[in-house]
C-alpha positions as CSV (number, residue, x, y, z in Angstrom):
1,X,-43.6,7.2,5.6
2,X,-43.3,9.6,8.5
3,X,-45.3,9.1,11.6
4,X,-46.5,11.8,13.8
5,X,-45.4,12.1,17.4
6,X,-48.9,11.0,18.5
7,X,-48.7,7.8,16.3
8,X,-45.2,7.0,17.6
9,X,-46.4,7.4,21.3
10,X,-49.5,5.2,20.6
11,X,-47.3,2.6,18.8
12,X,-44.7,2.5,21.5
13,X,-47.5,2.2,24.2
14,X,-49.2,-0.7,22.3
15,X,-45.8,-2.4,21.9
16,X,-45.1,-2.0,25.6
17,X,-48.5,-3.4,26.5
18,X,-48.0,-6.4,24.1
19,X,-44.5,-7.0,25.6
20,X,-45.9,-6.9,29.1
21,X,-48.7,-9.3,28.2
22,X,-46.1,-11.8,26.7
23,X,-43.9,-11.6,29.8
24,X,-46.9,-12.1,32.0
25,X,-48.1,-15.2,30.0
26,X,-44.6,-16.7,30.1
27,X,-44.4,-16.0,33.8
28,X,-47.8,-17.7,34.4
29,X,-46.7,-20.7,32.3
30,X,-43.4,-21.0,34.2
31,X,-45.2,-20.7,37.5
32,X,-47.7,-23.5,36.5
33,X,-44.8,-25.6,35.4
34,X,-43.0,-25.1,38.7
35,X,-46.1,-26.2,40.5
36,X,-46.2,-29.3,38.4
37,X,-42.6,-30.1,39.1
38,X,-43.1,-29.5,42.8
39,X,-46.1,-31.8,42.9
40,X,-44.0,-34.5,41.0
41,X,-41.3,-34.2,43.7
42,X,-43.9,-34.4,46.5
43,X,-45.7,-37.4,44.9
44,X,-42.6,-39.4,43.9
45,X,-39.4,-38.4,45.7
46,X,-40.8,-38.0,49.2
47,X,-42.5,-41.4,49.4
48,X,-39.4,-43.0,48.1
49,X,-37.2,-41.2,50.7
50,X,-39.7,-42.1,53.4
51,X,-39.5,-45.8,52.4
52,X,-35.7,-45.8,52.4
53,X,-35.5,-44.2,55.9
54,X,-38.3,-46.4,57.3
55,X,-36.3,-49.4,56.2
56,X,-33.2,-48.1,57.8
57,X,-35.0,-47.4,61.1
58,X,-36.5,-50.9,61.0
59,X,-33.0,-52.4,60.6
60,X,-31.8,-50.4,63.7
61,X,-34.9,-51.4,65.6
62,X,-34.2,-55.1,64.9
63,X,-30.7,-54.6,66.3
64,X,-32.0,-53.1,69.5
65,X,-34.4,-56.0,70.0
66,X,-31.6,-58.5,69.6
67,X,-29.4,-56.7,72.1
68,X,-32.3,-56.4,74.5
69,X,-32.8,-60.2,74.3
70,X,-29.1,-60.8,74.9
71,X,-29.1,-58.6,78.0
72,X,-32.4,-59.7,79.5
73,X,-33.2,-63.1,77.9
74,X,-36.7,-61.8,77.5
75,X,-38.4,-63.6,74.7
76,X,-40.6,-60.5,74.0
77,X,-37.6,-58.9,72.4
78,X,-37.3,-61.8,70.0
79,X,-41.0,-61.5,69.2
80,X,-40.4,-57.8,68.5
81,X,-37.4,-58.7,66.3
82,X,-39.5,-60.9,64.1
83,X,-42.5,-58.5,64.1
84,X,-40.1,-55.7,63.0
85,X,-38.6,-58.1,60.4
86,X,-42.1,-58.8,59.0
87,X,-42.8,-55.0,58.9
88,X,-39.5,-54.4,57.1
89,X,-40.3,-57.0,54.5
90,X,-43.7,-55.4,53.9
91,X,-41.9,-52.0,53.5
92,X,-39.5,-53.6,51.0
93,X,-42.5,-55.0,49.1
94,X,-44.0,-51.5,48.9
95,X,-40.6,-50.1,47.9
96,X,-40.5,-52.8,45.1
97,X,-43.8,-51.5,43.8
98,X,-42.7,-47.9,44.1
99,X,-39.3,-48.2,42.5
100,X,-39.8,-49.0,38.9
101,X,-36.2,-49.2,37.6
102,X,-34.1,-52.4,37.5
103,X,-31.2,-50.9,39.4
104,X,-33.5,-50.2,42.4
105,X,-34.8,-53.7,42.3
106,X,-31.3,-55.0,42.3
107,X,-30.5,-52.9,45.4
108,X,-33.7,-54.2,47.1
109,X,-32.7,-57.8,46.3
110,X,-29.3,-57.2,47.8
111,X,-30.9,-55.7,50.8
112,X,-33.1,-58.7,51.3
113,X,-30.1,-61.0,50.9
114,X,-28.3,-59.0,53.6
115,X,-31.4,-59.1,55.8
116,X,-31.6,-62.9,55.4
117,X,-27.9,-63.2,56.4
118,X,-28.5,-61.0,59.4
119,X,-31.5,-63.1,60.5
120,X,-29.4,-66.2,60.2
121,X,-26.7,-64.6,62.4
122,X,-29.4,-63.6,64.9
123,X,-30.8,-67.1,65.1
124,X,-27.3,-68.5,65.8
125,X,-26.6,-65.8,68.4
126,X,-30.0,-66.5,70.1
127,X,-29.1,-70.2,70.4
128,X,-25.7,-69.3,71.8
129,X,-27.3,-66.9,74.3
130,X,-29.9,-69.5,75.4
131,X,-27.1,-72.0,76.2
132,X,-25.2,-69.5,78.3
133,X,-22.6,-68.3,75.9
134,X,-23.7,-64.7,76.1
135,X,-20.2,-63.1,75.9
136,X,-19.3,-65.1,72.8
137,X,-22.7,-64.3,71.3
138,X,-22.3,-60.6,71.9
139,X,-18.8,-60.6,70.5
140,X,-19.9,-62.5,67.4
141,X,-23.0,-60.3,66.9
142,X,-20.9,-57.1,67.2
143,X,-18.3,-58.4,64.7
144,X,-20.5,-59.9,62.0
145,X,-23.5,-57.6,62.3
146,X,-21.3,-54.6,61.9
147,X,-20.2,-55.9,58.5
148,X,-23.7,-56.8,57.4
149,X,-25.3,-53.6,58.6
150,X,-22.5,-51.6,57.0
151,X,-23.4,-53.1,53.7
152,X,-27.1,-52.4,54.3
153,X,-26.3,-48.7,55.2
154,X,-24.2,-48.4,52.1
155,X,-27.1,-49.7,49.9
156,X,-29.6,-47.4,51.6
157,X,-27.3,-44.4,51.1
158,X,-27.0,-45.3,47.4
C-alpha cells in the first residue's frame, strides 16, 4: 500500500506529537520523583545530621565548662556542665528514636558509655581541683579526655 505525501506528512506529524507527549510525561514523572527524593532527604537526612552535630557541639561545650571551672573555680561552670550533659542525653534519646537501625543504636550506646566515662573523669578532676591539685587535674584531664573525646569524634564521624 502506497501512501501519498500528504498521508506521510500527517503520519510523521502525529508520530512526532505522540513522541513529544511521551517524553513530556516521562519528564513530569521524573521531576515528581526527584521532588519526592528531595523531600525524603530533607525529612530524614537533615534531622539526623543536625542531631549528630548537635551532640558533637554539646560534647565540646561540656569540655569548655570543665576547663572554665578549673581556671576560675566557679561552680556555675559545673552547673553548666551538668545542664549540658542533661541536654546531650535528651539529644541522644531523640537520636535513638530517629535512628531505626541496630548499628546506629550500637553507636549511640557506645557514645553513652564514652560520655559516662568522661563524666566520671570530670568528677575526679573536679575533686582534685577543689583540693588544690589544679595542675595535676589539668594534666590528667588533657591526657585522658583526649582519648575519650577522640573515640567520641570517631563515632560521630561514622
